[in-house]
N, C-alpha and C positions, 0 to 999 in steps of 0.2 A: 504494500500500500504506500502511496506517495505521502510524504510529510504534508501536513495541512497547509502550510504557507506556500509550498510549491504547487499544490493542487489548486489553491485559490488564485495564484498568479497565472497558472495555465488557463483556468476558466476565464479569468478577466481578459486575458489576451485573446482568447477564442471569441468572446462576446464582442470585444472591440473590433476585431478583424472580420466579424461576420462568418467565422469558420466554426466547424464542429469542434467539440472538446476532444482531448486525447482519448478519453474513454469511448468515444463514439467512432473511433477509427481502428481499422485492422492494424495488427502489429507486424505484418509481413506483406511485401508487395513484389510483383514481377515487373521489371522494366526491360523493354525490348529495344535493342539498338543494332549497330552494324558490326561490332567487333573491332579487333585490332587497335591501332593507335587512337582511333576516334572514341571507342568505348572506354579506353584507358583514361582519356582526357575527361570524360564524364564521371568516371569513377573517382578521380582525384578532385575534380572541381565541385561535383554535386553529391554523389552517392555517399562518399565517406563522411563529409561534413554533416549531411542530413542524418545518417545513421548515428553519428556521435551525438547530435542534438536531440534526437527523438528516441533512440533505442530500437528503431524499426529495422527489421532484417530485409535487405534488398536482394532479390534473386535476379541475376543478369541472364537475359536471353538474347541471342545474336541473330534473330530471324527477321530483321527489318526489310531485307530484300524480298521477303515473301509476305509482308504484312497484310497487303490487301486481300490476297487469297485466303490467308489463315484467319483473318478476322471475319471474312464472309462465312467460312466454314464454322467458326465458333458461334457466330450469331445464329446460323441455321440450326445448330445443335443445342442452342440455348445454354451454352457453357463457355462464357468468356473468361479465360484464365489469365489474361494480361491486364495490367493496371495502368501503365503509361507506355506509350509506343513512340519511338523516334522514327519519323518518316520524312521524305522529301515533300516539298509543298504540293507537287502535282498529285501525289498519292493521298495527301491530306484532303485535297479538294474532292477527289473521288470518294473517299470514305465518308466525308461530310454529306455529299450529295446522296449517298446511299443510306444515310441514317445510321452509319456504323461508328460515328464519332460524336462526342458531346459538343454542343456549342459552348463557347467560353465568352464571358463578358470581361473584357480586359480591365475595365475600370473598377470592378468589384472582386474579380478572382485572380488578378495579377498585381504584383507590387508596384507602387508608384516609384518614380525615380527619387533619388535622395533629395533633390531640390523641390519635390512636390509635383513635378510634371507627371501627368497621368500616363499609365502604361500604353493607352491607345495612341497618345501623341508621341511617346518615346519610341515605340515600335514603328509608328507611322504607316507608310505604304507597304511594309513587309507583312502586315496582317492581311494576307491574301485570301483567307477563309475564316469563317466564323468559328471553325473547330480547331484552328491551327495556332500554336504558340511558337513563333519563330525562335530559333536558338542561335544559329550561325548563318552567315553569308559565306558561301564558298564559290569557287569558280572552276570552270573547265578552261584551262589555258595550255600553252605550249611550253615545253622545255626543249633546250637544244644543247648539243655537245659543243662546248667552247673550243675544243681542239679540232673540230671538223668543219668549222664555218668560215675559215680564213680570217682576214684582217677586218672584215666588216660584218659584225654579228647581226642577225636578223632583228629588226625592230618594228616590223609591220606585219600584220596577219597575212598579207598577201605574199610575203616571202615564202610561206608554206607552199605556194603554187609556183614558185620560181625555182625550177629544177636546174636551170642553167647556172645561176649564181650560187645555189646551194644544192649541189648534186648529192644523191644518196637517198636512202629509204626514209619515209615518214611513217609514223604510226597514228592512225585515226580510229575512233571508236566505231564498232560495227553496227551502227544505227544511223538513221538520217539526222536526228536531232543534233544541232550545232554544226555539223558538217554542211548541211544544206544552207544554213544562214551564212556561214563563212564563204561558201562558194558564191552566193549571190553578191555579198559585199565586194568580193574580189573580181566580180564580173560587172562592176559598175553600178550596182543598185544602191541607192541611198539607204542609210541605216533605218530611217523612219518608214521606208517603203518595203522593207524586206518581207514582212509577213503578208502584206497585201499581194505582193508578187508571188510568194510561195503558196498562196491560197488558190492560184490558178494552175491548170494543167501545163500551160506554157512556162510558167515560172518554175515549176518542178522539173520540167525537162531542161530548162536553162541551168539550174543548179547541178543536175546530174551531168550535163555536158561539160561544165567547168570541172567537176570532180573527175571526169574522164581524162582530163589533161595530166593528172598525176596518178591515175588508178594503178598503173604498172609499178609505181614507186611506193605503194602503200602496204604496210603490214597492219592488218585490222586487229583491234584489241576488244576484249569483252570484260576483262577485270581491271580495276583501277591500278593494280600492281604491275600490269603488263608493261606499260610504257616506261616506268622507272627502271625496270629490269632491262628492257631493250636499250635504253639510253646508257645504263651502266655497262652493258656488254658491248657498246659501240655498234649495235646492229642497225640503229636508226640515227640520222643526223638531227631529227627533231620529232616531237610527238606530243599529242594532247593527252591530258589526264587531269585529275583533280589537283588543285594547287597544293593541298596538304601533302599529297604523295610526292610532288616535286620538291617541296620543302625538305622532306625526309631524305631524298636522294642527294640534294645539294648540301644541306647543313649537317645532317646526321651521318650520312655515308661519305661525305666529302668527295663526291664524284665530280668530274669536270663538266658540270651541267649548269646552265643559267636559265632564267625565266624570260619568256616572251609574253608580256602582259597585254599587249595590244589586242583589243576585241575579245578579251576574256569574257566568258558568258557567266553572268551572275546567276546563282540559284540559291534556294533556301532550304534549310533543314530545321526541323523542330519537333515539338511534341503534339500528340493527340491523346485524349483520354477515351478509351472505347466506350461506346454506348452499352447499356445492359449490366453495369456493375451494381452490386448491392450498395445501399446507402453508406455503409461503413467503408467499403473499398473506394467508393467515389470520394468520400470526405478525405481519405488518406491521399488519394491521387491529387486532389485539388490542393491539399496542404503541401505536398511535394512540389507541385508545379509553381505555387506561390514562392517557395523558397528557391527552387533551382533556376528560375528565370528572372531573379532580381538583378539589379545593376551589377553588383559585385560578383555574383556567381558567374554571369556571362563573361565578365572580364577575366575571371579566374581560369576559365577553360582555355583562354588564349595563351596561358603559360605552358600549355602542353601540346598545342597543335595550331597551325597557322590559318585558322578560319576566323573571319571577322565576327565579333559579337553583334547580334541583331538589334540591340538597343543603342540608340544614339548616346545615351548617358554612360554606356560602358566603354566606348572607344577611348576616352582620355585616360582610363584606368589600366589599359593594356600595358603590361610591363615587360619583364624579361622571361625567357624560357626557363622553366623551373630547373632543368638539368644542364642545358648548354650555356646558360648565362648570357645569351644574346638578346638584344632588343627585338621584340616580336613585331612591333608596328610596321617596319619596312617589309615584312613578309606577308602582311595581310592583303587580301584582294581589295579591301576597302580603303587602304592607305591612299591618300591623294596622289602620290607619285605613281602608283600602280593603276589607279582608276581614271586615268586621263581619257581613255577611250574604252568604255565598257559596253557590253551588249546584254540586255536583260531578257532572259528566257521568257517566252510568252506561254503561260500555262494554259490559257483558254484556247489558244490556237492549236496546240498539240493535243489537247483533249478532244477537239473536234476533228482534226485531220490525221492523227497518228496512224490509225489503221490503214488508211488509203496510201499514205506516203510510205509507211513501212513496207507495204506490198510492192510498191514501185521500186523502192530502194533495194530490197532483196532480189527482185528480178534483175535489176541493173548489176548487182554484185555477181550474179550467176552467169552473166554474159561472158 
């Protein structure tokens, strides 16, 4: 039993914050994420401090890549075993639309910034779904071998298509997303017009025709770890992957690799709470989310991985890597020096056109 003064303090805080008291929450929860360095960053920044604060046991599950299918199956079976799930924004939108994720009111269920700015204003445009709590901004960008590009390193996304100046293999993800956008940009389409053009059959053919110009020089990847390995082995001169993966190969592995930030494609990753939880589990999940997405916690995650915190108030708090001792701000996709020319992934477009463009892209690959 808790000492009376601690119990009273807990109850007072719960009432003040509009949250359930500790007795009304489960003492165990399953949190789903992606594994690897990313899950480790969450463990250090969120899970361990929360477990220490509350005594709750957190069980880690690494099934985020299958989150949509698994949550559908759990919902159909009436047995949702996950409490908080880390997903990319596009999956959060799908889960929300299907009624498989709870809607969140940011101004009552998320912490305000230290200066009193509401969570809604602090997250701003990154609140792309009523069910999604943004955590990080990451990007898909290019890395290149510094020893294989001559005296003039690539600094423009269209250098990827310049096989004369930069001969050698490139690695690109084996899907149309990002590749089609970059192809149109490098075929003269203005950034603001890319998705209007890509919505047409002619625009899709234009993008594939541009990709045709380097098709014989491409190694296609499916896993985020592929490009860093190809770069480390010297099998490609440049390749796309998630910026955190490139940070690892550059700063942790000390390979002769550098970043090409131009036209990096911004994307979001964050939390959803599954629909269908008991009141006790829902209360615990909301309590965890309130804690894990506050200003300090999001800044703390950047000590372990080079993804930009989703809150505006977190950015000034980003410090040094917890183990390497290097300043992390210059490695963030959101750093002003890196974000001079960014491209924002269009979630609604790909939700509407993904199946059709996927089919065309796979047919083109098979030619």
